[in-house]
NUKOLMI-78694 format. One record per residue: residue number from 1; x, y, z of N, C-alpha, C in turn. Coordinates in pm, whole numbers, plus 50000, padded with zeros to 5 digits. Layout:
BEGIN
<node><num>NUM</num><n_X>X</n_X><n_Y>Y</n_Y><n_Z>Z</n_Z><ca_X>X</ca_X><ca_Y>Y</ca_Y><ca_Z>Z</ca_Z><c_X>X</c_X><c_Y>Y</c_Y><c_Z>Z</c_Z></node>
...
//
This chain:
BEGIN
<node><num>1</num><n_X>07087</n_X><n_Y>93544</n_Y><n_Z>43725</n_Z><ca_X>07194</ca_X><ca_Y>93510</ca_Y><ca_Z>43822</ca_Z><c_X>07206</c_X><c_Y>93382</c_Y><c_Z>43798</c_Z></node>
<node><num>2</num><n_X>07127</n_X><n_Y>93265</n_Y><n_Z>43769</n_Z><ca_X>07209</ca_X><ca_Y>93133</ca_Y><ca_Z>43719</ca_Z><c_X>07281</c_X><c_Y>93136</c_Y><c_Z>43577</c_Z></node>
<node><num>3</num><n_X>07251</n_X><n_Y>93229</n_Y><n_Z>43481</n_Z><ca_X>07321</ca_X><ca_Y>93233</ca_Y><ca_Z>43376</ca_Z><c_X>07476</c_X><c_Y>93268</c_Y><c_Z>43400</c_Z></node>
<node><num>4</num><n_X>07511</n_X><n_Y>93363</n_Y><n_Z>43511</n_Z><ca_X>07607</ca_X><ca_Y>93401</ca_Y><ca_Z>43518</ca_Z><c_X>07683</c_X><c_Y>93290</c_Y><c_Z>43607</c_Z></node>
<node><num>5</num><n_X>07653</n_X><n_Y>93204</n_Y><n_Z>43675</n_Z><ca_X>07704</ca_X><ca_Y>93066</ca_Y><ca_Z>43742</ca_Z><c_X>07741</c_X><c_Y>92968</c_Y><c_Z>43656</c_Z></node>
<node><num>6</num><n_X>07670</n_X><n_Y>92976</n_Y><n_Z>43551</n_Z><ca_X>07657</ca_X><ca_Y>92869</ca_Y><ca_Z>43413</ca_Z><c_X>07822</c_X><c_Y>92894</c_Y><c_Z>43351</c_Z></node>
<node><num>7</num><n_X>07814</n_X><n_Y>93053</n_Y><n_Z>43310</n_Z><ca_X>07956</ca_X><ca_Y>93108</ca_Y><ca_Z>43237</ca_Z><c_X>08060</c_X><c_Y>93071</c_Y><c_Z>43317</c_Z></node>
<node><num>8</num><n_X>08060</n_X><n_Y>93077</n_Y><n_Z>43445</n_Z><ca_X>08178</ca_X><ca_Y>93088</ca_Y><ca_Z>43567</ca_Z><c_X>08213</c_X><c_Y>92922</c_Y><c_Z>43544</c_Z></node>
<node><num>9</num><n_X>08089</n_X><n_Y>92843</n_Y><n_Z>43538</n_Z><ca_X>08101</ca_X><ca_Y>92696</ca_Y><ca_Z>43558</ca_Z><c_X>08205</c_X><c_Y>92667</c_Y><c_Z>43435</c_Z></node>
<node><num>10</num><n_X>08143</n_X><n_Y>92708</n_Y><n_Z>43305</n_Z><ca_X>08208</ca_X><ca_Y>92701</ca_Y><ca_Z>43172</ca_Z><c_X>08357</c_X><c_Y>92722</c_Y><c_Z>43165</c_Z></node>
<node><num>11</num><n_X>08401</n_X><n_Y>92814</n_Y><n_Z>43196</n_Z><ca_X>08507</ca_X><ca_Y>92877</ca_Y><ca_Z>43183</ca_Z><c_X>08608</c_X><c_Y>92782</c_Y><c_Z>43300</c_Z></node>
<node><num>12</num><n_X>08576</n_X><n_Y>92754</n_Y><n_Z>43376</n_Z><ca_X>08625</ca_X><ca_Y>92678</ca_Y><ca_Z>43495</ca_Z><c_X>08670</c_X><c_Y>92541</c_Y><c_Z>43422</c_Z></node>
<node><num>13</num><n_X>08559</n_X><n_Y>92489</n_Y><n_Z>43319</n_Z><ca_X>08585</ca_X><ca_Y>92353</ca_Y><ca_Z>43289</ca_Z><c_X>08702</c_X><c_Y>92390</c_Y><c_Z>43162</c_Z></node>
<node><num>14</num><n_X>08675</n_X><n_Y>92484</n_Y><n_Z>43084</n_Z><ca_X>08769</ca_X><ca_Y>92512</ca_Y><ca_Z>42980</ca_Z><c_X>08917</c_X><c_Y>92563</c_Y><c_Z>43017</c_Z></node>
<node><num>15</num><n_X>08924</n_X><n_Y>92592</n_Y><n_Z>43120</n_Z><ca_X>09059</ca_X><ca_Y>92632</ca_Y><ca_Z>43134</ca_Z><c_X>09183</c_X><c_Y>92559</c_Y><c_Z>43142</c_Z></node>
<node><num>16</num><n_X>09167</n_X><n_Y>92421</n_Y><n_Z>43178</n_Z><ca_X>09283</ca_X><ca_Y>92332</ca_Y><ca_Z>43169</ca_Z><c_X>09286</c_X><c_Y>92322</c_Y><c_Z>43001</c_Z></node>
<node><num>17</num><n_X>09176</n_X><n_Y>92325</n_Y><n_Z>42939</n_Z><ca_X>09230</ca_X><ca_Y>92271</ca_Y><ca_Z>42797</ca_Z><c_X>09294</c_X><c_Y>92395</c_Y><c_Z>42715</c_Z></node>
<node><num>18</num><n_X>09239</n_X><n_Y>92534</n_Y><n_Z>42753</n_Z><ca_X>09331</ca_X><ca_Y>92633</ca_Y><ca_Z>42713</ca_Z><c_X>09474</c_X><c_Y>92617</c_Y><c_Z>42767</c_Z></node>
<node><num>19</num><n_X>09488</n_X><n_Y>92596</n_Y><n_Z>42875</n_Z><ca_X>09660</ca_X><ca_Y>92581</ca_Y><ca_Z>42912</ca_Z><c_X>09707</c_X><c_Y>92493</c_Y><c_Z>42838</c_Z></node>
<node><num>20</num><n_X>09642</n_X><n_Y>92370</n_Y><n_Z>42823</n_Z><ca_X>09714</ca_X><ca_Y>92268</ca_Y><ca_Z>42758</ca_Z><c_X>09739</c_X><c_Y>92311</c_Y><c_Z>42613</c_Z></node>
<node><num>21</num><n_X>09658</n_X><n_Y>92357</n_Y><n_Z>42538</n_Z><ca_X>09689</ca_X><ca_Y>92447</ca_Y><ca_Z>42418</ca_Z><c_X>09782</c_X><c_Y>92553</c_Y><c_Z>42411</c_Z></node>
<node><num>22</num><n_X>09795</n_X><n_Y>92633</n_Y><n_Z>42511</n_Z><ca_X>09879</ca_X><ca_Y>92736</ca_Y><ca_Z>42500</ca_Z><c_X>10018</c_X><c_Y>92670</c_Y><c_Z>42526</c_Z></node>
<node><num>23</num><n_X>10016</n_X><n_Y>92579</n_Y><n_Z>42613</n_Z><ca_X>10164</ca_X><ca_Y>92499</ca_Y><ca_Z>42629</ca_Z><c_X>10197</c_X><c_Y>92452</c_Y><c_Z>42523</c_Z></node>
<node><num>24</num><n_X>10116</n_X><n_Y>92374</n_Y><n_Z>42457</n_Z><ca_X>10149</ca_X><ca_Y>92338</ca_Y><ca_Z>42329</ca_Z><c_X>10216</c_X><c_Y>92423</c_Y><c_Z>42218</c_Z></node>
<node><num>25</num><n_X>10125</n_X><n_Y>92558</n_Y><n_Z>42208</n_Z><ca_X>10198</ca_X><ca_Y>92636</ca_Y><ca_Z>42128</ca_Z><c_X>10338</c_X><c_Y>92701</c_Y><c_Z>42175</c_Z></node>
<node><num>26</num><n_X>10354</n_X><n_Y>92702</n_Y><n_Z>42302</n_Z><ca_X>10467</ca_X><ca_Y>92752</ca_Y><ca_Z>42368</ca_Z><c_X>10596</c_X><c_Y>92689</c_Y><c_Z>42309</c_Z></node>
<node><num>27</num><n_X>10568</n_X><n_Y>92538</n_Y><n_Z>42322</n_Z><ca_X>10682</ca_X><ca_Y>92436</ca_Y><ca_Z>42319</ca_Z><c_X>10712</c_X><c_Y>92439</c_Y><c_Z>42179</c_Z></node>
<node><num>28</num><n_X>10612</n_X><n_Y>92446</n_Y><n_Z>42071</n_Z><ca_X>10649</ca_X><ca_Y>92438</ca_Y><ca_Z>41925</ca_Z><c_X>10718</c_X><c_Y>92585</c_Y><c_Z>41883</c_Z></node>
<node><num>29</num><n_X>10681</n_X><n_Y>92677</n_Y><n_Z>41973</n_Z><ca_X>10755</ca_X><ca_Y>92796</ca_Y><ca_Z>41934</ca_Z><c_X>10910</c_X><c_Y>92788</c_Y><c_Z>41977</c_Z></node>
<node><num>30</num><n_X>10904</n_X><n_Y>92709</n_Y><n_Z>42087</n_Z><ca_X>11073</ca_X><ca_Y>92690</ca_Y><ca_Z>42150</ca_Z><c_X>11128</c_X><c_Y>92608</c_Y><c_Z>42071</c_Z></node>
<node><num>31</num><n_X>11085</n_X><n_Y>92509</n_Y><n_Z>42019</n_Z><ca_X>11097</ca_X><ca_Y>92410</ca_Y><ca_Z>41910</ca_Z><c_X>11203</c_X><c_Y>92468</c_Y><c_Z>41775</c_Z></node>
<node><num>32</num><n_X>11095</n_X><n_Y>92585</n_Y><n_Z>41727</n_Z><ca_X>11132</ca_X><ca_Y>92654</ca_Y><ca_Z>41619</ca_Z><c_X>11245</c_X><c_Y>92750</c_Y><c_Z>41633</c_Z></node>
<node><num>33</num><n_X>11243</n_X><n_Y>92808</n_Y><n_Z>41773</n_Z><ca_X>11349</ca_X><ca_Y>92911</ca_Y><ca_Z>41823</ca_Z><c_X>11470</c_X><c_Y>92828</c_Y><c_Z>41823</c_Z></node>
<node><num>34</num><n_X>11475</n_X><n_Y>92694</n_Y><n_Z>41883</n_Z><ca_X>11619</ca_X><ca_Y>92611</ca_Y><ca_Z>41903</ca_Z><c_X>11686</c_X><c_Y>92592</c_Y><c_Z>41751</c_Z></node>
<node><num>35</num><n_X>11588</n_X><n_Y>92549</n_Y><n_Z>41654</n_Z><ca_X>11642</ca_X><ca_Y>92515</ca_Y><ca_Z>41506</ca_Z><c_X>11697</c_X><c_Y>92640</c_Y><c_Z>41451</c_Z></node>
<node><num>36</num><n_X>11608</n_X><n_Y>92764</n_Y><n_Z>41477</n_Z><ca_X>11681</ca_X><ca_Y>92896</ca_Y><ca_Z>41423</ca_Z><c_X>11796</c_X><c_Y>92915</c_Y><c_Z>41482</c_Z></node>
<node><num>37</num><n_X>11805</n_X><n_Y>92877</n_Y><n_Z>41621</n_Z><ca_X>11937</ca_X><ca_Y>92937</ca_Y><ca_Z>41679</ca_Z><c_X>12044</c_X><c_Y>92862</c_Y><c_Z>41603</c_Z></node>
<node><num>38</num><n_X>12033</n_X><n_Y>92699</n_Y><n_Z>41584</n_Z><ca_X>12121</ca_X><ca_Y>92645</ca_Y><ca_Z>41520</ca_Z><c_X>12169</c_X><c_Y>92679</c_Y><c_Z>41392</c_Z></node>
<node><num>39</num><n_X>12068</n_X><n_Y>92709</n_Y><n_Z>41323</n_Z><ca_X>12098</ca_X><ca_Y>92767</ca_Y><ca_Z>41185</ca_Z><c_X>12145</c_X><c_Y>92908</c_Y><c_Z>41175</c_Z></node>
<node><num>40</num><n_X>12125</n_X><n_Y>92983</n_Y><n_Z>41268</n_Z><ca_X>12185</ca_X><ca_Y>93121</ca_Y><ca_Z>41270</ca_Z><c_X>12347</c_X><c_Y>93117</c_Y><c_Z>41306</c_Z></node>
<node><num>41</num><n_X>12351</n_X><n_Y>93008</n_Y><n_Z>41410</n_Z><ca_X>12494</ca_X><ca_Y>92976</ca_Y><ca_Z>41448</ca_Z><c_X>12586</c_X><c_Y>92939</c_Y><c_Z>41338</c_Z></node>
<node><num>42</num><n_X>12522</n_X><n_Y>92846</n_Y><n_Z>41252</n_Z><ca_X>12584</ca_X><ca_Y>92786</ca_Y><ca_Z>41142</ca_Z><c_X>12626</c_X><c_Y>92891</c_Y><c_Z>41053</c_Z></node>
<node><num>43</num><n_X>12548</n_X><n_Y>92953</n_Y><n_Z>41005</n_Z><ca_X>12550</ca_X><ca_Y>93059</ca_Y><ca_Z>40929</ca_Z><c_X>12689</c_X><c_Y>93181</c_Y><c_Z>40954</c_Z></node>
<node><num>44</num><n_X>12687</n_X><n_Y>93205</n_Y><n_Z>41095</n_Z><ca_X>12770</ca_X><ca_Y>93306</ca_Y><ca_Z>41146</ca_Z><c_X>12906</c_X><c_Y>93245</c_Y><c_Z>41157</c_Z></node>
<node><num>45</num><n_X>12910</n_X><n_Y>93110</n_Y><n_Z>41156</n_Z><ca_X>13049</ca_X><ca_Y>93034</ca_Y><ca_Z>41193</ca_Z><c_X>13068</c_X><c_Y>93017</c_Y><c_Z>41040</c_Z></node>
<node><num>46</num><n_X>13000</n_X><n_Y>92977</n_Y><n_Z>40952</n_Z><ca_X>13048</ca_X><ca_Y>92971</ca_Y><ca_Z>40814</ca_Z><c_X>13094</c_X><c_Y>93086</c_Y><c_Z>40738</c_Z></node>
<node><num>47</num><n_X>13060</n_X><n_Y>93225</n_Y><n_Z>40785</n_Z><ca_X>13122</ca_X><ca_Y>93318</ca_Y><ca_Z>40720</ca_Z><c_X>13219</c_X><c_Y>93357</c_Y><c_Z>40803</c_Z></node>
<node><num>48</num><n_X>13290</n_X><n_Y>93310</n_Y><n_Z>40898</n_Z><ca_X>13424</ca_X><ca_Y>93301</ca_Y><ca_Z>40945</ca_Z><c_X>13424</c_X><c_Y>93374</c_Y><c_Z>41088</c_Z></node>
<node><num>49</num><n_X>13299</n_X><n_Y>93397</n_Y><n_Z>41112</n_Z><ca_X>13319</ca_X><ca_Y>93443</ca_Y><ca_Z>41281</ca_Z><c_X>13335</c_X><c_Y>93332</c_Y><c_Z>41346</c_Z></node>
<node><num>50</num><n_X>13423</n_X><n_Y>93382</n_Y><n_Z>41479</n_Z><ca_X>13479</ca_X><ca_Y>93282</ca_Y><ca_Z>41589</ca_Z><c_X>13366</c_X><c_Y>93203</c_Y><c_Z>41660</c_Z></node>
<node><num>51</num><n_X>13379</n_X><n_Y>93104</n_Y><n_Z>41681</n_Z><ca_X>13271</ca_X><ca_Y>93027</ca_Y><ca_Z>41764</ca_Z><c_X>13198</c_X><c_Y>93089</c_Y><c_Z>41862</c_Z></node>
<node><num>52</num><n_X>13312</n_X><n_Y>93139</n_Y><n_Z>41942</n_Z><ca_X>13260</ca_X><ca_Y>93217</ca_Y><ca_Z>42090</ca_Z><c_X>13148</c_X><c_Y>93331</c_Y><c_Z>42029</c_Z></node>
<node><num>53</num><n_X>13197</n_X><n_Y>93394</n_Y><n_Z>41958</n_Z><ca_X>13105</ca_X><ca_Y>93540</ca_Y><ca_Z>41932</ca_Z><c_X>12974</c_X><c_Y>93497</c_Y><c_Z>41855</c_Z></node>
<node><num>54</num><n_X>13017</n_X><n_Y>93396</n_Y><n_Z>41752</n_Z><ca_X>12861</ca_X><ca_Y>93317</ca_Y><ca_Z>41686</ca_Z><c_X>12768</c_X><c_Y>93267</c_Y><c_Z>41826</c_Z></node>
<node><num>55</num><n_X>12829</n_X><n_Y>93184</n_Y><n_Z>41873</n_Z><ca_X>12747</ca_X><ca_Y>93135</ca_Y><ca_Z>41999</ca_Z><c_X>12677</c_X><c_Y>93250</c_Y><c_Z>42098</c_Z></node>
<node><num>56</num><n_X>12736</n_X><n_Y>93354</n_Y><n_Z>42113</n_Z><ca_X>12671</ca_X><ca_Y>93476</ca_Y><ca_Z>42204</ca_Z><c_X>12568</c_X><c_Y>93521</c_Y><c_Z>42111</c_Z></node>
<node><num>57</num><n_X>12596</n_X><n_Y>93556</n_Y><n_Z>42000</n_Z><ca_X>12500</ca_X><ca_Y>93632</ca_Y><ca_Z>41915</ca_Z><c_X>12396</c_X><c_Y>93527</c_Y><c_Z>41905</c_Z></node>
<node><num>58</num><n_X>12428</n_X><n_Y>93411</n_Y><n_Z>41871</n_Z><ca_X>12301</ca_X><ca_Y>93307</ca_Y><ca_Z>41844</ca_Z><c_X>12229</c_X><c_Y>93289</c_Y><c_Z>41965</c_Z></node>
<node><num>59</num><n_X>12264</n_X><n_Y>93294</n_Y><n_Z>42062</n_Z><ca_X>12209</ca_X><ca_Y>93292</ca_Y><ca_Z>42239</ca_Z><c_X>12128</c_X><c_Y>93410</c_Y><c_Z>42249</c_Z></node>
<node><num>60</num><n_X>12161</n_X><n_Y>93526</n_Y><n_Z>42200</n_Z><ca_X>12093</ca_X><ca_Y>93641</ca_Y><ca_Z>42196</ca_Z><c_X>11965</c_X><c_Y>93643</c_Y><c_Z>42113</c_Z></node>
<node><num>61</num><n_X>11997</n_X><n_Y>93567</n_Y><n_Z>41993</n_Z><ca_X>11891</ca_X><ca_Y>93573</ca_Y><ca_Z>41903</ca_Z><c_X>11799</c_X><c_Y>93469</c_Y><c_Z>41957</c_Z></node>
<node><num>62</num><n_X>11803</n_X><n_Y>93373</n_Y><n_Z>42027</n_Z><ca_X>11713</ca_X><ca_Y>93263</ca_Y><ca_Z>42045</ca_Z><c_X>11635</c_X><c_Y>93294</c_Y><c_Z>42173</c_Z></node>
<node><num>63</num><n_X>11711</n_X><n_Y>93414</n_Y><n_Z>42279</n_Z><ca_X>11658</ca_X><ca_Y>93438</ca_Y><ca_Z>42381</ca_Z><c_X>11525</c_X><c_Y>93494</c_Y><c_Z>42373</c_Z></node>
<node><num>64</num><n_X>11496</n_X><n_Y>93550</n_Y><n_Z>42249</n_Z><ca_X>11373</ca_X><ca_Y>93601</ca_Y><ca_Z>42201</ca_Z><c_X>11250</c_X><c_Y>93531</c_Y><c_Z>42250</c_Z></node>
<node><num>65</num><n_X>11276</n_X><n_Y>93400</n_Y><n_Z>42231</n_Z><ca_X>11154</ca_X><ca_Y>93292</ca_Y><ca_Z>42263</ca_Z><c_X>11157</c_X><c_Y>93265</c_Y><c_Z>42394</c_Z></node>
<node><num>66</num><n_X>11213</n_X><n_Y>93312</n_Y><n_Z>42494</n_Z><ca_X>11235</ca_X><ca_Y>93240</ca_Y><ca_Z>42643</ca_Z><c_X>11095</c_X><c_Y>93332</c_Y><c_Z>42699</c_Z></node>
<node><num>67</num><n_X>11028</n_X><n_Y>93236</n_Y><n_Z>42802</n_Z><ca_X>10912</ca_X><ca_Y>93275</ca_Y><ca_Z>42856</ca_Z><c_X>10862</c_X><c_Y>93380</c_Y><c_Z>42909</c_Z></node>
<node><num>68</num><n_X>11007</n_X><n_Y>93441</n_Y><n_Z>42987</n_Z><ca_X>11025</ca_X><ca_Y>93581</ca_Y><ca_Z>43046</ca_Z><c_X>11014</c_X><c_Y>93702</c_Y><c_Z>42971</c_Z></node>
<node><num>69</num><n_X>11061</n_X><n_Y>93676</n_Y><n_Z>42870</n_Z><ca_X>11078</ca_X><ca_Y>93770</ca_Y><ca_Z>42763</ca_Z><c_X>10949</c_X><c_Y>93809</c_Y><c_Z>42691</c_Z></node>
<node><num>70</num><n_X>10879</n_X><n_Y>93677</n_Y><n_Z>42653</n_Z><ca_X>10756</ca_X><ca_Y>93695</ca_Y><ca_Z>42577</ca_Z><c_X>10646</c_X><c_Y>93744</c_Y><c_Z>42665</c_Z></node>
<node><num>71</num><n_X>10646</n_X><n_Y>93701</n_Y><n_Z>42824</n_Z><ca_X>10563</ca_X><ca_Y>93756</ca_Y><ca_Z>42930</ca_Z><c_X>10582</c_X><c_Y>93894</c_Y><c_Z>42943</c_Z></node>
<node><num>72</num><n_X>10704</n_X><n_Y>93956</n_Y><n_Z>42935</n_Z><ca_X>10746</ca_X><ca_Y>94067</ca_Y><ca_Z>42965</ca_Z><c_X>10714</c_X><c_Y>94174</c_Y><c_Z>42843</c_Z></node>
<node><num>73</num><n_X>10726</n_X><n_Y>94138</n_Y><n_Z>42708</n_Z><ca_X>10679</ca_X><ca_Y>94215</ca_Y><ca_Z>42591</ca_Z><c_X>10514</c_X><c_Y>94218</c_Y><c_Z>42603</c_Z></node>
<node><num>74</num><n_X>10466</n_X><n_Y>94109</n_Y><n_Z>42609</n_Z><ca_X>10331</ca_X><ca_Y>94122</ca_Y><ca_Z>42607</ca_Z><c_X>10286</c_X><c_Y>94184</c_Y><c_Z>42754</c_Z></node>
<node><num>75</num><n_X>10345</n_X><n_Y>94213</n_Y><n_Z>42871</n_Z><ca_X>10309</ca_X><ca_Y>94286</ca_Y><ca_Z>42964</ca_Z><c_X>10282</c_X><c_Y>94448</c_Y><c_Z>42903</c_Z></node>
<node><num>76</num><n_X>10412</n_X><n_Y>94440</n_Y><n_Z>42831</n_Z><ca_X>10425</ca_X><ca_Y>94598</ca_Y><ca_Z>42800</ca_Z><c_X>10333</c_X><c_Y>94642</c_Y><c_Z>42705</c_Z></node>
<node><num>77</num><n_X>10289</n_X><n_Y>94543</n_Y><n_Z>42597</n_Z><ca_X>10170</ca_X><ca_Y>94575</ca_Y><ca_Z>42508</ca_Z><c_X>10045</c_X><c_Y>94578</c_Y><c_Z>42531</c_Z></node>
<node><num>78</num><n_X>10023</n_X><n_Y>94526</n_Y><n_Z>42639</n_Z><ca_X>09874</ca_X><ca_Y>94534</ca_Y><ca_Z>42723</ca_Z><c_X>09848</c_X><c_Y>94655</c_Y><c_Z>42788</c_Z></node>
<node><num>79</num><n_X>09988</n_X><n_Y>94731</n_Y><n_Z>42828</n_Z><ca_X>09993</ca_X><ca_Y>94826</ca_Y><ca_Z>42901</ca_Z><c_X>09962</c_X><c_Y>94804</c_Y><c_Z>43047</c_Z></node>
//
């Protein structure tokens, strides 16, 4: 039984580190999504699409990186 208690303590000690690493990964993903959105918008606008439509499509493109969407997709994937 002591080994089980040690495992729980180790996991409790590692949880903040895992949360920090996950947060860093998520923030990097958001930054990349923001850059991709800008690039996508510029490409759409340069081909002659109206700024309003280009903005709307670029927003949809970038919404794939929202935390809510990521968690919803992950929840469906895990069943």
